[in-house]
C-alpha positions, 0 to 999 in steps of 0.5 A, a space after each residue: 224259271 222252268 227249263 225243259 231242254 231236249 228231254 227224251 223219255 220212254 216207257 217199255 220202249 215206247 217213246 213219250 218224249 223225244 228232244 222235247 223243249 220248253 221254257 216256262 217263265 217265272 210266275 206264268 200260269 200254264 195249261 198243260 194239254 194234249 190227248 190222253 196217253 201222251 205223257 202229261 202226268 209223266 212230265 209232272 213226275 219227271 219235273 218232280 224228279 220221281 222218274 229219270 230222263 233218258 236224256 236231256 235236262 229239266 232245271 229250276 232255281 236251286 231253292 225252288 219248292 215244287 208242290 202238287 196233289 199226289 193222293 188224298 190226305 190220310 184219314 187222321 184225327 187231325 182237324 181239317 184246319 190243322 191238316 192244312 196248316 201243317 202243309 206249310 212245313 216251314 211255318 210248322 217248323 218255325 212255330 215249333 222253334 219259336 217255343 224254345 228259341 232264345 236270344 238271337 235265334 228267337 229274333 231270327 225265327 220271329 222275323 221269318 215268321 213275320 216274312 211269311 205272314 205266319 200270324 194270318 195263316 189260320 185265316 188264310 187256311 180257313 178261306 181256302 177250305 171254305 172256297 173248296 166247300 168246307 164250312 166252319 163246322 166241317 173245318 174243325 172235324 177230323 180228316 177221318 170223318 170225310 170220304 176219299 174225294 173230300 180228303 182230296 180237297 183237303 190235300 188240294 187246300 194244303 198245297 194251295 196254302 203252302 204256296 210252292 214256287 212251282 205248283 203242279 196240278 193234275 185235273 184238280 177239278 175232277 173232285 170239285 163241284 161247280 162252285 169249288 171249280 169256279 173258286 179255284 179258277 179265281 184263286 189260280 189266276 191270282 196265285 203269286 208263283 208259277 202254276 202248271 195245270 193239267 186240265 180238260 176244263 175249257 173254262 179253267 183253261 180260258 180264265 185261270 191260265 195265260 199260256 198253253 203247253 201242248 204235248 203232241 208227237 212227243 214234242 212240247 210247244 208253248 203258246 201264249 194266250 188262253 185255250 181258245 187262242 191256242 186252239 185258233 193258232 193250232 188250227 192255223 198251223 195245221 192248215 199251213 202244214 197241210 197246205 205245205 205237205 200238199 204242195 210238196 207232194 205235188 212237187 215230188 210227184 212232178 219230179 218222180 214223173 220226170 224220172 219215170 219217163 226219162 231215166 232210161 233215155 240216154 240224152 235225159 238220164 243225167 237230168 233224171 238222176 239229178 231229179 232223183 237225188 232231189 227227191 231223196 234230199 227232200 225233207 217231207 212235211 207230214 200232213 197233220 192227221 185229225 184225231 179219230 173223232 171221239 164220238 157219242 151216239 145217243 139212241 133217240 127216244 120216241 116222243 111223249 106228251 108233255 109234261 113227262 114229270 110233274 111234281 107238286 109239294 114234293 118232300 124228299 130225303 133219307 130216312 127221317 132226314 128231310 133234304 128238299 121240300 116245297 118241290 113244285 117242278 115240271 119237266 118236258 121232253 125238250 128241256 135242258 136243265 142245269 142244277 146249280 148249288 153248293 155241295 151238300 145242298 141236295 143236287 144229287 138228292 134231286 137227281 136220285 128223286 127224278 131218276 125214281 131212285 129215291 121216294 117222295 116223303 110227301 107231295 105228288 109226282 106224276 110221270 108219263 106211263 111210258 117214261 124211260 130214264 137214264 141215269 149216270 153218276 160218277 160212282 157208277 163208273 167205279 161200280 163197273 165189273 173190272 174183270 169183264 170186258 165192255 162187250 160182256 157188260 152189254 151182253 148182260 144187258 142184252 143177253 139175246 142179242 148177238 155180239 156182232 150187233 152189240 159191237 156197233 153200239 160200243 163203237 158209237 161211244 168210241 170203244 172200238 174193237 180193241 177196247 171191246 175185248 179189253 177188261 174194264 180194269 185195264 181201260 182208261 178213266 175216259 173209256 170207263 166213263 164212255 161205257 157207263 154213258 152207253 149203259 145209261 142210254 142203252 134203252 133210249 131214255 126220254 130223260 137223261 140225268 148226268 151227274 158229273 159226266 165229264 170227269 176223265 174225258 179229254 177236251 175233244 170228248 167233251 166237245 163230242 158230248 156237247 154235240 151228242 146232247 144237243 142232237 138228243 131229243 130227250 130231256 137232259 138234267 145236268 150236274 157238272 163243274 164244267 161251265 163250258 158244257 153247261 153253257 153249251 147245253 143247258 137252256 134252263 137253270 135250277 138253283 138247289 139251295 135252302 132246302 128247295 129248288 127254284 128256277 134261276 132267272 139269270 145266266 151262268 155268268 151272273 151265277 159265277 159273278 155271284 159266287 165269287 163276290 160272296 166273300 168280297 165287300 160290296 162296292 158302290 156301283 153306278 146305277 145300271 140300266 134296268 135289265 129287261 125281265 126274263 119271261 116266266 116259266 109259264 110264259 115259256 111253256 105257253 110259247 113252247 105249246 104254241 110252237 108244238 101246235 104250229 108244228 102239228 098244223 104244218 105236218 097235217 097240211 103237209 100230209 094233205 098236200 102229199 095226198 092231193 099231189 098223189 091224186 093229181 098225179 093220177 093219169 086217169 084224172 085227165 081223161 075226157 069227161 072228168 074236167 069238173 073233177 080235175 078243177 075241184 082237185 086243183 082248187 083243193 090243192 091251191 087252198 091247201 098250199 095257201 093254208 100251208 104258206 100261212 101255217 109256215 109263217 105262223 111256225 116261223 113267228 112261234 120259233 122266233 118268239 120262243 128263241 127270244 124268250 129263252 135267250 132273254 
């Protein structure tokens, strides 16, 4: 059991925690949440004893082992499997002792090795590495052969393998792809000891944890249940607090009014003083302030005729290495497409191809002549100029635009006056991501390609991104480990695997179930009722085309109706001698209104048919 009792801690005079308390029962899986900058990572360091409390106490059972991922694994020549096995220091020590122990000591060593299931260790380590995206061949390669992001995965594999009594994970999905994130969710849900995970991944917080520890106003509040339940409970508490504050303020105003009226009247002075003391003794309840909305404001592009990209028999790759082939793809401006597939299958390669940053080796691609493409990838955040401000980044892109006109663009992405003039090197990861997203969408692209856009964004910012993408009138291509973002934005799924790209006809829940069942022996199942076949891509395209025709028909009839209405509003038409002309215009107006009614009915039918097809 982890006990946090009345802790206080300040950084450079700024209090992060004041009389904060919480108790985490043994074996619980807890999500640690709160806005960026409230001290979540600092709390982890306090638990590990890396920082000294100003006051209060944090206690754990005396022999409890604490584990977490502080940094990537060093680039050593040890293989990945050897590195992970070495992370369990007790097993490594016992294995070394077993080579020289004799007699009673040998028996003790062998007994302990059996207790910790040491002989299955390599199989367990391999399973964890595979779940995090390393195949059998990669597991035998040295750590030095992998980049920093991949070595972070190795470090995560090591701490999971060691199975500490208290596992502290700080944004573990930031360096995982969707498949790795889903595997981690499943693994954490079954982890045999206590877990506290800092995460802004709503899917993980709903599926992998059973309670939420919330950091707010320098306090800790423990909620039972996953994130969505916490969000409802917190909303109810905030509503109650707001109502109580409103009532209290009304009571205070009433008392103050009496004091102001009668304080200096001799016969009422005593009662006025009594009410004044009541006001002074009142412990005011503060109304909860909603956090400033973490907005994204995407500029809207003009409409292009479909398709905006059409590819036939496409082949692409790097140098002489082919990565993807048999690419027969079509993208319209109203598409919302999520790219699925394990790491290394070619999702980023496809993104670069669609962004026109990688050429076709073979095949044919047709793009709209006026097509503008916005591209966001995590490496672009790392390539920002750290010694320049966000305003200077915009001035480089818009040298002829006055700063006063650029600042509203920054504000539209949550970068207010203070951040606009702050060097990028001093901004948070979330603020850097916002700046990169602004630069990617500056030219109002018709196609926006986003490769892991949510890293470093908190939950409120991710919800704001969902709203902005759903309001955006351009096409969207998404690569993300955030299942919630994909489910809220994408209406089409493409599976990148086996060297090509194909539509994935099922939904995200089915894809998740497929990934988690790959390594699970198949079980006999009761026969299920046949699921209605999802309409084909061509059928959906036909329905969309029909809807566009209906919209065009309604727009044309609306234009005719407005012209006729303007004509009929002309007073001269009602002068004597123009009766026949007036009847003609009235008849035309009636015909147009009848046609408009029919066109609107056809439009409603087309909308319903398309919705039914896309949600099948």
